[in-house]
C-alpha positions as CSV (number, residue, x, y, z in Angstrom):
1,M,18.8,19.7,66.8
2,D,19.1,23.5,67.7
3,D,19.5,26.3,65.2
4,H,23.3,26.3,65.6
5,S,23.6,22.6,64.8
6,L,21.2,22.9,61.8
7,D,23.3,25.8,60.4
8,E,26.4,23.8,60.9
9,F,24.9,20.8,59.1
10,R,23.8,23.0,56.1
11,R,27.3,24.6,55.9
12,R,29.0,21.3,55.8
13,W,26.6,19.9,53.3
14,Q,27.1,22.9,50.9
15,E,30.9,22.4,51.2
16,E,30.6,18.7,50.3
17,L,28.4,19.6,47.3
18,A,30.8,22.2,46.1
19,Q,33.7,19.8,46.3
20,A,31.7,17.2,44.4
21,Q,30.9,19.6,41.7
22,A,34.5,20.8,41.4
23,L,35.6,17.1,41.1
24,R,33.0,16.5,38.5
25,K,34.2,19.5,36.4
26,R,37.8,18.2,36.6
27,R,36.7,14.7,35.4
28,R,34.4,15.9,32.6
29,P,37.2,16.4,29.9
30,E,38.5,12.9,30.6
31,A,34.9,11.5,30.3
32,T,34.5,13.0,26.8
33,E,37.6,11.2,25.6
34,R,37.0,7.9,27.3
35,R,33.8,7.0,29.0
36,P,34.5,6.0,32.6
37,R,33.6,2.5,33.4
38,R,30.9,1.8,36.0
39,P,32.4,0.2,39.1
40,E,32.0,-3.5,39.3
41,V,29.2,-4.6,41.6
42,V,30.2,-7.4,43.9
43,P,27.6,-9.7,45.3
44,G,25.8,-8.1,48.2
45,R,27.2,-4.6,47.6
46,G,23.9,-3.2,46.3
47,E,22.2,-4.4,49.4
48,Q,24.9,-2.8,51.6
49,Q,24.5,0.5,49.7
50,A,20.8,0.4,50.0
51,S,20.9,-0.4,53.7
52,G,23.5,2.4,54.2
53,Y,21.3,4.9,52.5
54,L,18.3,3.9,54.5
55,A,20.3,4.0,57.7
56,L,21.5,7.5,56.9
57,A,18.0,8.7,56.1
58,Q,16.6,7.0,59.2
59,G,19.2,8.7,61.4
60,L,18.4,12.1,60.0
61,L,14.7,11.5,60.5
62,E,15.2,10.3,64.1
63,G,17.4,13.2,64.9
64,A,14.9,15.6,63.5
65,G,12.1,14.0,65.4
66,R,13.6,14.3,68.9
67,P,12.6,17.0,71.4
68,P,14.9,20.0,71.6
69,A,16.0,19.2,75.2
70,A,17.0,15.7,74.2
71,R,18.9,16.7,71.1
72,A,22.7,16.8,71.2
73,T,25.0,18.7,68.9
74,R,26.9,17.0,66.2
75,A,30.3,17.6,68.0
76,E,28.9,16.2,71.2
77,R,27.5,13.1,69.5
78,Q,30.8,12.5,67.6
79,E,32.9,12.9,70.8
80,A,30.6,10.6,72.7
81,A,30.7,8.1,69.9
82,S,34.5,8.2,69.6
83,R,34.8,7.5,73.4
84,S,32.2,4.7,73.5
85,R,32.9,3.0,70.2
86,S,35.2,0.1,69.7
87,P,37.6,0.0,66.7
88,P,35.0,-1.8,64.6
89,A,32.5,0.9,65.4
90,R,34.9,3.5,64.3
91,E,35.4,1.7,61.0
92,A,31.6,1.6,60.6
93,A,31.5,5.4,61.1
94,G,34.0,5.8,58.4
95,G,31.9,3.5,56.2
96,G,28.9,5.8,56.7
97,E,30.9,8.7,55.2
98,Q,32.0,6.5,52.4
99,L,28.3,5.6,51.7
100,V,27.5,9.3,51.4
101,D,30.4,9.9,49.0
102,Q,29.4,6.8,47.0
103,L,25.8,8.1,46.8
104,I,27.0,11.4,45.4
105,R,29.3,9.7,42.9
106,D,26.4,7.4,41.7
107,L,24.1,10.4,41.2
108,N,26.8,12.2,39.2
109,E,27.4,9.1,37.1
110,M,23.6,8.7,36.4
111,D,23.6,12.3,35.2
112,D,26.4,11.6,32.8
113,V,24.7,8.7,30.9
114,P,24.6,9.9,27.2
115,F,21.4,8.1,26.1
116,F,20.9,10.1,22.9
117,D,24.5,11.1,22.2
118,I,25.6,7.7,20.9
119,Q,27.0,8.3,17.4
120,L,26.1,5.4,15.1
121,P,26.6,5.1,11.3
122,Y,23.4,6.0,9.4
123,E,23.4,2.7,7.6
124,L,23.6,0.8,10.9
125,A,20.7,2.8,12.3
126,I,18.6,2.1,9.2
127,N,19.3,-1.7,9.6
128,I,18.1,-1.5,13.2
129,F,15.0,0.5,12.3
130,Q,14.0,-1.9,9.5
131,Y,12.6,-4.4,12.0
132,L,10.0,-1.9,13.2
133,D,6.5,-1.7,11.9
134,R,4.6,1.5,11.0
135,K,3.4,2.1,14.6
136,E,6.8,1.7,16.1
137,L,8.3,4.0,13.5
138,G,5.8,6.6,14.3
139,R,6.6,6.4,18.0
140,C,10.4,6.6,17.3
141,A,9.9,9.7,15.2
142,Q,8.6,11.5,18.3
143,V,11.7,10.8,20.4
144,S,14.1,13.3,19.0
145,K,15.1,15.1,15.8
146,T,17.8,12.5,15.0
147,W,15.4,9.6,15.5
148,K,12.8,11.5,13.4
149,V,15.1,11.7,10.4
150,I,16.0,8.0,10.7
151,A,12.3,6.9,11.2
152,E,11.1,8.8,8.1
153,D,13.8,7.5,5.8
154,E,12.4,6.6,2.3
155,V,14.0,3.1,2.4
156,L,12.0,2.1,5.5
157,W,8.6,3.2,4.2
158,Y,9.3,1.7,0.8
159,R,9.9,-1.6,2.4
160,L,6.7,-1.3,4.4
161,C,4.8,-0.6,1.2
162,Q,6.3,-3.7,-0.4
163,Q,5.6,-5.9,2.6
164,E,1.9,-4.9,2.8
165,G,1.4,-5.3,-0.9
166,H,1.1,-1.7,-1.9
167,L,2.5,-0.8,-5.4
168,P,4.5,-4.1,-5.7
169,E,5.8,-3.3,-9.1
170,S,7.2,0.2,-8.2
171,S,10.8,1.1,-7.5
172,I,12.0,3.4,-4.7
173,S,12.7,6.2,-7.2
174,D,9.1,6.4,-8.5
175,Y,7.9,8.6,-5.6
176,S,9.6,11.3,-3.5
177,C,7.7,10.6,-0.2
178,W,7.0,7.0,0.5
179,K,5.5,7.7,3.9
180,L,2.8,9.8,2.3
181,I,2.2,7.1,-0.4
182,F,1.9,4.5,2.4
183,Q,-0.7,6.6,4.2
184,E,-2.7,7.1,1.0
185,C,-2.6,3.4,0.2
186,R,-3.8,2.6,3.8
187,A,-6.6,5.1,3.4
188,K,-7.7,3.7,0.1
189,E,-7.6,0.2,1.5
190,H,-9.9,1.3,4.4
191,M,-12.2,3.0,1.9
192,L,-12.4,-0.1,-0.3
193,R,-13.1,-2.4,2.7
194,T,-15.9,0.0,3.8
195,N,-17.4,0.0,0.4
196,W,-17.3,-3.8,0.2
197,K,-19.2,-4.0,3.5
198,N,-21.8,-1.4,2.6
199,R,-22.1,-2.3,-1.1
200,K,-21.0,1.1,-2.3
201,G,-19.7,1.3,-5.8
202,A,-20.8,0.9,-9.4
203,V,-22.4,-2.2,-10.9
204,S,-22.5,-2.8,-14.6
205,E,-24.1,-5.5,-16.8
206,L,-21.7,-6.4,-19.6
207,E,-23.3,-6.2,-23.1
208,H,-24.8,-9.4,-24.4
209,I,-24.9,-10.7,-27.9
210,P,-28.3,-10.8,-29.6
211,D,-29.8,-14.3,-30.4
212,A,-27.0,-16.0,-28.4
213,V,-26.8,-17.8,-25.1
214,L,-23.9,-17.5,-22.7
215,C,-21.8,-20.7,-22.6
216,D,-18.7,-20.1,-20.5
217,V,-17.0,-17.1,-18.7
218,H,-13.5,-16.6,-17.3
219,S,-11.6,-13.5,-16.1
220,H,-8.1,-12.4,-15.1
221,D,-7.2,-9.2,-13.4
222,G,-10.3,-7.4,-14.5
223,V,-10.3,-8.7,-18.1
224,V,-13.3,-10.8,-18.9
225,I,-13.7,-13.3,-21.8
226,A,-17.0,-14.9,-22.7
227,G,-18.1,-17.6,-25.3
228,Y,-21.6,-17.9,-26.8
229,T,-23.7,-20.4,-28.6
230,S,-23.2,-18.4,-31.8
231,G,-19.5,-19.2,-31.7
232,D,-18.6,-15.6,-30.9
233,V,-15.9,-14.8,-28.3
234,R,-15.8,-11.4,-26.7
235,V,-13.3,-9.7,-24.3
236,W,-14.0,-6.8,-21.9
237,D,-11.6,-4.7,-20.0
238,T,-13.5,-3.6,-16.9
239,R,-10.4,-1.7,-15.5
240,T,-11.0,1.1,-18.0
241,W,-14.8,1.2,-17.9
242,D,-14.8,0.5,-21.6
243,Y,-17.6,-2.0,-22.0
244,T,-17.6,-2.0,-25.8
245,A,-16.1,-5.4,-26.1
246,P,-14.3,-6.4,-29.3
247,F,-15.0,-9.7,-31.0
248,L,-12.2,-12.2,-31.4
249,E,-12.3,-13.7,-34.9
250,S,-12.4,-17.5,-35.2
251,D,-11.3,-17.9,-38.9
252,Y,-14.3,-20.1,-39.8
253,E,-15.1,-20.3,-43.5
254,E,-18.9,-20.5,-43.1
255,D,-20.8,-17.6,-44.5
256,E,-23.6,-17.9,-41.9
257,P,-22.5,-17.1,-38.3
258,G,-25.2,-19.3,-36.9
259,M,-23.6,-22.4,-38.4
260,Q,-20.5,-22.1,-36.2
261,P,-20.3,-24.6,-33.3
262,Y,-20.9,-23.7,-29.7
263,V,-18.0,-22.4,-27.5
264,S,-17.3,-25.0,-24.9
265,F,-14.6,-23.4,-22.7
266,V,-12.8,-20.0,-22.6
267,R,-9.7,-19.1,-20.6
268,I,-7.7,-15.9,-20.4
269,N,-4.5,-14.6,-18.7
270,S,-2.5,-11.4,-19.0
271,S,-1.4,-12.0,-22.6
272,L,-3.4,-14.9,-24.1
273,A,-7.1,-15.8,-24.7
274,V,-8.1,-19.4,-25.5
275,A,-11.4,-20.8,-26.7
276,A,-12.5,-24.4,-27.3
277,Y,-15.4,-25.3,-29.5
278,E,-17.8,-28.3,-29.6
279,D,-16.3,-29.7,-32.8
280,G,-12.8,-30.1,-31.2
281,F,-11.1,-27.0,-32.5
282,L,-9.0,-24.7,-30.3
283,N,-8.2,-21.1,-31.0
284,I,-5.4,-19.1,-29.3
285,W,-5.2,-15.3,-29.5
286,D,-2.5,-13.0,-28.4
287,L,-4.2,-10.0,-26.7
288,R,-1.2,-7.7,-27.5
289,T,-1.1,-8.3,-31.3
290,G,-4.7,-8.4,-32.6
291,R,-8.1,-10.0,-33.0
292,Y,-7.0,-12.9,-35.1
293,P,-5.8,-16.2,-33.7
294,I,-2.1,-16.9,-33.7
295,H,-2.5,-20.6,-33.4
296,R,-5.3,-23.1,-34.2
297,F,-5.3,-26.7,-33.0
298,E,-7.7,-29.5,-33.9
299,H,-8.7,-32.6,-31.9
300,D,-10.5,-35.6,-33.3
301,A,-13.2,-35.5,-30.7
302,R,-15.0,-33.0,-28.4
303,I,-12.8,-31.2,-25.9
304,Q,-13.8,-32.1,-22.3
305,A,-11.5,-29.8,-20.4
306,L,-9.3,-26.8,-21.0
307,A,-6.7,-25.1,-18.8
308,L,-4.4,-22.1,-19.2
309,S,-1.5,-21.1,-17.1
310,Q,-1.8,-17.8,-15.3
311,E,1.9,-17.1,-15.5
312,D,3.1,-18.2,-18.9
313,A,1.9,-19.3,-22.3
314,T,1.0,-22.9,-21.6
315,V,-2.3,-24.5,-22.7
316,A,-3.6,-27.9,-21.8
317,T,-6.6,-29.6,-23.4
318,A,-8.3,-33.0,-22.8
319,S,-10.1,-34.8,-25.6
320,A,-11.3,-38.4,-25.5
321,F,-8.4,-40.3,-23.7
322,D,-5.7,-37.8,-24.6
323,V,-4.3,-34.8,-22.8
324,V,-2.1,-32.4,-24.8
325,M,0.1,-29.5,-23.6
326,L,0.8,-26.7,-26.0
327,C,3.4,-23.9,-25.6
328,P,5.5,-21.8,-28.0
329,N,9.2,-22.5,-28.7
330,E,12.0,-20.0,-28.6
331,E,11.1,-18.8,-32.1
332,G,7.5,-18.2,-31.1
333,Y,6.0,-21.1,-33.0
334,W,3.4,-23.2,-31.1
335,Q,4.1,-26.9,-30.6
336,I,3.1,-29.9,-28.6
337,A,5.2,-29.8,-25.4
338,A,3.8,-33.1,-24.0
339,E,1.1,-35.6,-24.7
340,F,-0.4,-38.2,-22.3
341,E,-2.9,-41.0,-22.6
342,V,-5.3,-41.7,-19.7
343,Q,-7.8,-44.5,-19.0
344,K,-11.0,-42.5,-18.7
345,L,-12.5,-39.3,-19.9
346,V,-11.1,-36.2,-18.2
347,D,-13.5,-34.2,-16.0
348,Y,-11.2,-31.5,-14.6
349,L,-7.9,-30.2,-15.7
350,E,-5.6,-27.6,-14.1
351,I,-2.0,-26.3,-14.7
352,V,0.2,-26.1,-11.7
353,P,1.7,-22.6,-11.4
354,D,5.4,-21.8,-10.9
355,T,6.9,-25.1,-12.2
356,G,9.9,-23.7,-14.0
357,R,10.9,-25.0,-17.4
358,Y,8.7,-28.0,-17.8
359,P,4.9,-27.6,-17.4
360,V,3.0,-29.7,-14.9
361,A,-0.8,-30.4,-14.9
362,V,-3.3,-32.3,-12.7
363,A,-6.2,-34.1,-14.4
364,T,-9.1,-36.0,-12.9
365,A,-10.9,-38.8,-14.8
366,G,-13.6,-40.5,-12.8
367,D,-12.0,-41.9,-9.7
368,L,-8.5,-41.4,-11.0
369,V,-6.3,-38.3,-10.4
370,Y,-3.2,-38.0,-12.7
371,L,-0.1,-35.9,-12.2
372,L,1.1,-35.0,-15.7
373,K,4.7,-33.8,-16.0
374,A,6.3,-32.9,-19.3
375,E,9.3,-35.2,-20.2
376,D,7.6,-37.9,-18.2
377,S,4.7,-40.3,-18.4
378,A,1.3,-39.9,-16.7
379,R,1.5,-40.8,-13.0
380,T,-1.4,-41.8,-10.8
381,L,-1.7,-39.4,-7.9
382,H,-4.8,-40.9,-6.3
383,Y,-7.1,-43.8,-7.0
384,V,-9.9,-45.3,-4.9
385,Y,-12.4,-47.5,-6.8
386,G,-15.9,-46.2,-6.6
387,Q,-15.1,-42.7,-5.3
388,P,-15.3,-40.2,-8.2
389,V,-13.7,-36.8,-8.0
390,T,-16.2,-33.9,-7.9
391,C,-14.0,-30.8,-8.0
392,L,-10.4,-29.7,-8.3
393,D,-8.0,-26.8,-7.6
394,V,-4.2,-26.6,-7.4
395,S,-1.6,-24.3,-6.0
396,A,2.2,-24.2,-6.5
397,N,2.8,-27.2,-4.2
398,Q,-0.5,-28.8,-3.5
399,A,-3.6,-30.2,-5.1
400,A,-7.1,-30.3,-3.5
401,F,-10.0,-32.3,-4.8
402,G,-13.3,-33.5,-3.5
403,V,-14.2,-37.2,-3.6
404,K,-17.7,-38.8,-3.4
405,S,-18.0,-41.8,-1.2
406,L,-20.2,-44.6,-2.7
407,G,-20.7,-48.3,-2.2
408,W,-21.3,-50.5,0.9
409,V,-18.7,-48.8,3.0
410,Y,-19.8,-45.1,3.2
411,E,-17.1,-42.9,4.7
412,G,-18.6,-39.6,3.9
413,N,-17.7,-37.1,1.1
414,K,-14.3,-35.5,1.8
415,I,-11.7,-33.2,0.3
416,L,-8.2,-34.6,-0.1
417,V,-5.1,-32.4,-0.1
418,Y,-2.0,-33.9,-1.8
419,S,1.5,-32.8,-1.9
420,L,2.7,-32.5,-5.5
421,E,6.4,-32.9,-4.6
422,A,6.0,-35.9,-2.3
423,E,3.0,-37.2,-4.2
424,R,1.2,-38.3,-1.0
425,C,-1.9,-37.3,0.9
426,L,-1.5,-34.6,3.5
427,S,-5.0,-34.0,4.8
428,K,-8.5,-35.5,4.6
429,L,-10.9,-32.7,5.3
430,G,-14.7,-32.7,6.0
431,N,-17.2,-35.5,6.3
432,A,-20.3,-34.1,4.6
433,L,-23.4,-35.8,3.3
434,G,-23.5,-33.8,0.1
435,D,-21.0,-33.7,-2.7
436,F,-18.3,-31.1,-2.7
437,T,-18.9,-29.0,-5.8
438,C,-16.2,-26.4,-5.7
439,V,-12.9,-25.8,-3.8
440,N,-10.6,-22.8,-3.8
441,L,-7.0,-23.4,-2.7
442,R,-5.0,-21.1,-5.0
443,D,-6.6,-17.8,-3.8
444,S,-7.2,-18.6,-0.2
445,P,-5.0,-17.3,2.6
446,P,-2.0,-19.4,3.8
447,N,-3.1,-22.6,5.7
448,L,-6.7,-22.0,4.8
449,M,-9.0,-23.4,2.1
450,V,-12.7,-22.7,1.2
451,S,-15.1,-25.2,-0.3
452,G,-18.7,-25.4,-1.4
453,N,-21.1,-28.3,-1.1
454,M,-24.4,-29.5,-2.4
455,D,-25.7,-29.4,1.2
456,R,-25.8,-25.5,0.7
457,R,-23.0,-24.9,3.1
458,V,-19.7,-23.0,2.6
459,R,-16.8,-24.4,4.7
460,I,-13.4,-22.9,5.7
461,H,-10.8,-25.7,6.3
462,D,-7.7,-25.2,8.5
463,L,-4.9,-27.2,6.8
464,R,-2.8,-27.0,10.0
465,T,-5.2,-29.0,12.2
466,D,-7.3,-30.7,9.5
467,T,-10.4,-29.3,11.0
468,I,-13.3,-27.1,9.8
469,A,-12.8,-23.6,11.0
470,L,-16.2,-22.3,9.9
471,S,-19.3,-23.7,8.4
472,I,-21.9,-21.3,6.9
473,S,-25.4,-22.1,5.6
474,A,-25.1,-19.8,2.6
475,H,-27.6,-20.8,-0.2
476,Q,-31.0,-22.3,-0.9
477,L,-29.5,-24.8,-3.3
478,G,-26.0,-26.2,-3.8
479,V,-23.0,-23.9,-3.8
480,S,-21.6,-23.6,-7.4
481,S,-18.6,-21.3,-6.9
482,V,-16.7,-19.8,-4.0
483,Q,-13.6,-17.6,-3.3
484,M,-12.1,-16.0,-0.2
485,D,-9.4,-13.6,0.9
486,D,-8.1,-12.5,4.3
487,W,-11.5,-11.3,5.7
488,K,-14.4,-12.1,3.3
489,I,-16.0,-14.9,1.3
490,V,-17.9,-14.5,-2.0
491,S,-20.1,-17.5,-2.9
492,G,-22.5,-18.3,-5.7
493,G,-25.3,-20.8,-5.7
494,E,-27.3,-22.9,-8.2
495,E,-30.3,-20.7,-7.5
496,G,-28.5,-17.6,-8.8
497,L,-27.7,-16.0,-5.5
498,V,-24.3,-14.2,-4.9
499,S,-23.5,-13.7,-1.2
500,V,-20.7,-11.7,0.4
501,W,-19.7,-12.8,4.0
502,D,-17.4,-11.4,6.6
503,Y,-16.3,-14.7,7.9
504,R,-14.4,-13.2,10.9
505,M,-17.8,-11.9,12.2
506,N,-19.8,-14.8,10.7
507,Q,-22.1,-12.3,9.2
508,K,-23.6,-11.8,5.7
509,L,-22.9,-8.4,4.3
510,W,-25.1,-8.3,1.2
511,E,-26.5,-10.5,-1.6
512,V,-27.7,-10.2,-5.2
513,H,-29.9,-12.5,-7.2
514,S,-30.2,-13.5,-10.8
515,R,-32.1,-16.2,-12.7
516,H,-29.3,-18.6,-13.7
517,P,-26.6,-20.5,-11.6
518,V,-23.4,-18.7,-10.7
519,R,-20.6,-20.4,-12.7
520,H,-17.8,-17.9,-12.2
521,I,-16.7,-15.6,-9.4
522,S,-13.5,-13.6,-9.4
523,F,-12.7,-10.6,-7.2
524,N,-9.8,-8.5,-5.9
525,C,-9.6,-5.6,-3.5
526,H,-11.6,-3.2,-5.6
527,S,-13.7,-5.2,-8.2
528,L,-15.9,-8.3,-8.5
529,I,-16.9,-10.3,-11.6
530,T,-19.8,-12.7,-11.5
531,A,-21.3,-14.8,-14.3
532,H,-24.7,-16.5,-14.4
533,V,-24.6,-19.2,-17.1
534,P,-27.8,-21.0,-18.0
535,Y,-28.3,-24.8,-17.9
536,E,-29.8,-24.9,-21.3
537,R,-28.0,-23.4,-24.3
538,V,-31.1,-23.3,-26.5
539,V,-33.8,-20.7,-26.3
540,R,-37.1,-22.6,-26.5
541,N,-39.3,-19.6,-27.0
542,A,-39.6,-18.7,-30.7
543,D,-40.0,-15.0,-30.0
544,L,-36.3,-14.2,-30.0
545,D,-36.9,-10.6,-31.0
546,N,-38.6,-9.9,-27.6
547,F,-35.9,-8.5,-25.3
548,V,-37.6,-9.8,-22.1
549,T,-37.6,-13.4,-23.5
550,H,-34.0,-13.1,-24.6
551,R,-32.9,-11.7,-21.2
552,R,-34.6,-14.7,-19.5
553,H,-32.5,-17.3,-21.4
554,R,-29.2,-15.7,-22.4
555,G,-27.3,-15.5,-19.1
556,L,-25.7,-12.5,-17.4
557,I,-22.2,-11.1,-16.6
558,Q,-21.9,-8.3,-14.0
559,A,-18.9,-6.2,-13.0
560,Y,-18.8,-4.4,-9.6
561,E,-16.3,-1.6,-9.0
562,F,-16.0,-0.6,-5.3
563,A,-13.5,2.2,-5.8
564,V,-16.4,4.4,-6.7
565,D,-17.8,5.9,-3.6
566,R,-21.5,5.7,-4.2
567,L,-24.3,3.2,-3.7
568,A,-24.5,0.4,-6.2
569,F,-28.2,1.0,-7.0
570,Q,-27.4,4.6,-7.9
571,S,-24.8,3.7,-10.5
572,T,-25.4,4.6,-14.1
573,V,-27.1,2.2,-16.4
574,P,-24.6,0.7,-18.9
575,I,-26.7,2.0,-21.9
576,C,-26.3,5.6,-20.6
577,R,-22.5,5.4,-20.6
578,S,-22.3,5.3,-24.3
579,S,-21.2,8.2,-26.5
580,C,-23.5,10.4,-28.6
581,D,-22.5,8.4,-31.7
582,T,-24.0,5.2,-30.4
583,I,-26.9,3.8,-32.3
584,P,-30.2,3.2,-30.5
585,G,-30.2,0.3,-28.1
586,Y,-31.3,-3.1,-29.1
587,N,-35.0,-3.6,-28.3
588,Y,-35.0,-1.0,-25.5
589,D,-38.0,0.6,-27.2
590,L,-36.3,4.0,-26.8
591,A,-33.7,6.0,-28.7
592,L,-30.7,7.5,-27.1
593,A,-31.6,11.1,-28.0
594,F,-29.6,12.6,-25.1
595,P,-27.3,10.0,-23.8
596,C,-25.1,10.7,-20.8
597,D,-21.4,11.1,-21.7
598,N,-19.6,8.7,-19.5
599,I,-21.2,9.7,-16.2
């Protein structure tokens, strides 16, 4: 192609572009009112267009690649083509020009696509964005200013906080920037998890009672209750770091405190505290009203089991062959809601949560498991002769208990999971040589359950496949208590060892040891309560005034707080947190001349 032909081609191309732009300007007002429809694509047309574009490009390249002597002008080529072509060939030539025009029109239409100019109602955009997670919302906020306003709406971040469990009791009007609150909660959660792994925080030993041995411990949401051989009952609130625990009065008429019977069981929830004594008496305190019991109930025999609902004011006790449920009426007076008679002495007793109007409990007596519903008689949930139940835990819909296999036909010790609605067995888990001593179903993640065994192993059971997901050799003696959440396990053993595990990595994080068996473990995201209760409730050494002797026999309650960002062994000793008005410590052989003021 010579210079004259190239100039002619450029001139014609510029004229076609100018005509296309003028046509585009004329069509633009109509496009704002009504968006032009894209031409329907018939089968094979896309291939024809693509082949036409390629043929056009190939022809231009071939023409540009010829030698100058062999190149012909455009007019000569068109004249020769018009003389040599047949009518179909002429139509094909017109089709090539149509392909060029169609290419220009398609390019113009692609430029007119209004991707971000679609006007949607704000409420509809919020409903679309509510299905995105925090990462997707962050990416959408970087697209445009309009999307940034939608992606940072308070409703979306408030819902994310509620979905991930941050500030569940708050309303959307409590804070002005929920995105910032969500970021702070995430940062705090990361800090707490790091402190858990590295054992950073403050550890405190709850104050003991002189000349008394610890009998039973229970806790709920950081509030701890303990019963002693002296008949005393104490309550600590570890959430406020106030370890001066008040005594709950028992209304005994004896002048000497040592004549009071031992405390057998203690239970606590958000509003009530309950204590059962060796002589069959039961005291119920309302934590919101005072230190004196609001109700007192008496059994004819010793109380073998005690249960307290975590949601409402329902108490269940088992004495001899009777199981009694107590709850207040509409006027606030306590009364017997249900009473059942069983065939054997009750070993374990639990109240089923979220049952509505009528309370429901599960009791085990030897090799019998009873389902106790108010307004109904006792119903046998499970019974196999010669296979006693060794542990029990319940959730809203299920009950899990360990059975011990005895007799000529040895099937192995297992954990059975029953449906409380259908009253049938759902799963038979494990086949261990040792007895299952503890099981935690209520606090475990969905479809998972953790158990402890006398063979010193902690097992995670997958309820979907009825298999053991993980088995850990955790202790030197049998496992006495265990609890898990979405990433860690805390277990206690008969030797007094408390171990913390990251079960996703199958790795022990840290451990602490005390003299007595671990009978109670309760933790949440920021705190841990452990209780070491002695086997014997009598101090055999006559030298009770010696603090070392008393410490060896009395038991121990420890509270860990992981929201404090310092090493646990650097935390302040509990005696140094007292005020200046505190009297000298009991048998510490030193006086608090300059105590630290709540360090």
